[in-house]
KOLVEXMAR-979662 format. One record per residue (C-alpha): residue number from 0; residue in one letter; z, y, x. Coordinates in steps of 0.02 Angstrom, whole numbers, plus 50000, padded with zeros to 5 digits. Layout:
+-----+-----+-------+-------+-------+
:   n : res :    c3 :    c2 :    c1 :
+-----+-----+-------+-------+-------+
: NUM :   A :     Z :     Y :     X :
...
+-----+-----+-------+-------+-------+
//
This chain:
+-----+-----+-------+-------+-------+
:   n : res :    c3 :    c2 :    c1 :
+-----+-----+-------+-------+-------+
:   0 :   M : 49988 : 50005 : 50000 :
:   1 :   R : 49956 : 50175 : 50064 :
:   2 :   E : 50105 : 50292 : 50117 :
:   3 :   K : 50036 : 50422 : 49986 :
:   4 :   T : 50054 : 50300 : 49861 :
:   5 :   I : 50244 : 50235 : 49917 :
:   6 :   E : 50291 : 50423 : 49936 :
:   7 :   R : 50237 : 50465 : 49750 :
:   8 :   K : 50322 : 50321 : 49682 :
:   9 :   L : 50483 : 50379 : 49767 :
:  10 :   V : 50466 : 50554 : 49703 :
:  11 :   Q : 50442 : 50487 : 49521 :
:  12 :   A : 50583 : 50359 : 49535 :
:  13 :   V : 50700 : 50522 : 49603 :
:  14 :   R : 50654 : 50625 : 49443 :
:  15 :   A : 50687 : 50479 : 49334 :
:  16 :   M : 50867 : 50482 : 49392 :
:  17 :   G : 50885 : 50677 : 49383 :
:  18 :   G : 50841 : 50735 : 49545 :
:  19 :   I : 50722 : 50807 : 49659 :
:  20 :   A : 50621 : 50735 : 49818 :
:  21 :   P : 50545 : 50895 : 49906 :
:  22 :   K : 50440 : 50875 : 50050 :
:  23 :   F : 50533 : 50909 : 50210 :
:  24 :   I : 50444 : 51006 : 50336 :
:  25 :   S : 50520 : 51067 : 50486 :
:  26 :   P : 50414 : 51176 : 50593 :
:  27 :   G : 50460 : 51176 : 50783 :
:  28 :   F : 50565 : 51019 : 50753 :
:  29 :   D : 50445 : 50876 : 50747 :
:  30 :   G : 50495 : 50684 : 50699 :
:  31 :   M : 50600 : 50734 : 50544 :
:  32 :   P : 50591 : 50625 : 50392 :
:  33 :   D : 50458 : 50657 : 50261 :
:  34 :   R : 50569 : 50685 : 50113 :
:  35 :   L : 50738 : 50748 : 50063 :
:  36 :   V : 50821 : 50652 : 49915 :
:  37 :   L : 50925 : 50755 : 49804 :
:  38 :   L : 51032 : 50676 : 49667 :
:  39 :   P : 51175 : 50752 : 49595 :
:  40 :   N : 51305 : 50787 : 49732 :
:  41 :   K : 51206 : 50679 : 49848 :
:  42 :   I : 51082 : 50689 : 49993 :
:  43 :   A : 50979 : 50583 : 50094 :
:  44 :   F : 50835 : 50581 : 50210 :
:  45 :   V : 50689 : 50453 : 50179 :
:  46 :   E : 50533 : 50431 : 50299 :
:  47 :   V : 50390 : 50351 : 50217 :
:  48 :   K : 50280 : 50232 : 50310 :
:  49 :   R : 50133 : 50123 : 50264 :
:  50 :   H : 50193 : 49937 : 50234 :
:  51 :   G : 50255 : 49863 : 50406 :
:  52 :   E : 50238 : 50026 : 50502 :
:  53 :   K : 50379 : 50081 : 50605 :
:  54 :   P : 50448 : 50253 : 50655 :
:  55 :   S : 50402 : 50323 : 50823 :
:  56 :   P : 50534 : 50352 : 50956 :
:  57 :   L : 50542 : 50554 : 50915 :
:  58 :   Q : 50572 : 50489 : 50724 :
:  59 :   E : 50706 : 50366 : 50767 :
:  60 :   A : 50786 : 50496 : 50886 :
:  61 :   R : 50786 : 50619 : 50737 :
:  62 :   H : 50853 : 50493 : 50626 :
:  63 :   G : 50992 : 50445 : 50748 :
:  64 :   L : 51043 : 50629 : 50755 :
:  65 :   L : 51051 : 50658 : 50572 :
:  66 :   R : 51154 : 50488 : 50544 :
:  67 :   R : 51279 : 50563 : 50676 :
:  68 :   L : 51299 : 50714 : 50569 :
:  69 :   G : 51343 : 50596 : 50428 :
:  70 :   F : 51187 : 50590 : 50328 :
:  71 :   K : 51097 : 50438 : 50250 :
:  72 :   V : 50924 : 50408 : 50329 :
:  73 :   Y : 50801 : 50275 : 50260 :
:  74 :   V : 50630 : 50227 : 50302 :
:  75 :   L : 50523 : 50169 : 50166 :
:  76 :   D : 50380 : 50064 : 50189 :
:  77 :   D : 50380 : 49962 : 50026 :
:  78 :   E : 50391 : 50015 : 49837 :
:  79 :   G : 50509 : 49869 : 49805 :
:  80 :   Q : 50635 : 49960 : 49916 :
:  81 :   I : 50646 : 50115 : 49812 :
:  82 :   Q : 50768 : 50069 : 49679 :
:  83 :   Q : 50884 : 49993 : 49806 :
:  84 :   I : 50885 : 50158 : 49924 :
:  85 :   L : 50914 : 50260 : 49767 :
:  86 :   N : 51052 : 50155 : 49694 :
:  87 :   E : 51136 : 50161 : 49873 :
:  88 :   V : 51119 : 50357 : 49888 :
:  89 :   R : 51182 : 50372 : 49711 :
:  90 :   C : 51342 : 50270 : 49743 :
:  91 :   A : 51377 : 50342 : 49918 :
:  92 :   N : 51553 : 50400 : 49954 :
:  93 :   G : 51522 : 50586 : 49998 :
:  94 :   R : 51641 : 50673 : 50130 :
:  95 :   L : 51716 : 50834 : 50122 :
:  96 :   I : 51750 : 50909 : 50296 :
:  97 :   S : 51862 : 51065 : 50287 :
:  98 :   K : 51888 : 51200 : 50423 :
:  99 :   G : 52048 : 51247 : 50454 :
+-----+-----+-------+-------+-------+
//
């Protein structure tokens, strides 16, 4: 399945759950995931690939950075993974970090 098709299905599924999945474009900071997934009080990043394709080394490094900052990052290469990813995002425990 083409990457664009998988990406479109992700956006539709997020909308069906009451969220949005805007395209994430980061000029000057290459390798960031393709989509932000924003559900009520939840945020995750999703890298969309063709079936069987893996992230580049730079993308893997960016994913690691985001994970170290406490964010969920997923690599999606099959439409069958969409519901599992969204269920995990929706059920993830958020952390509140207070200063002071």
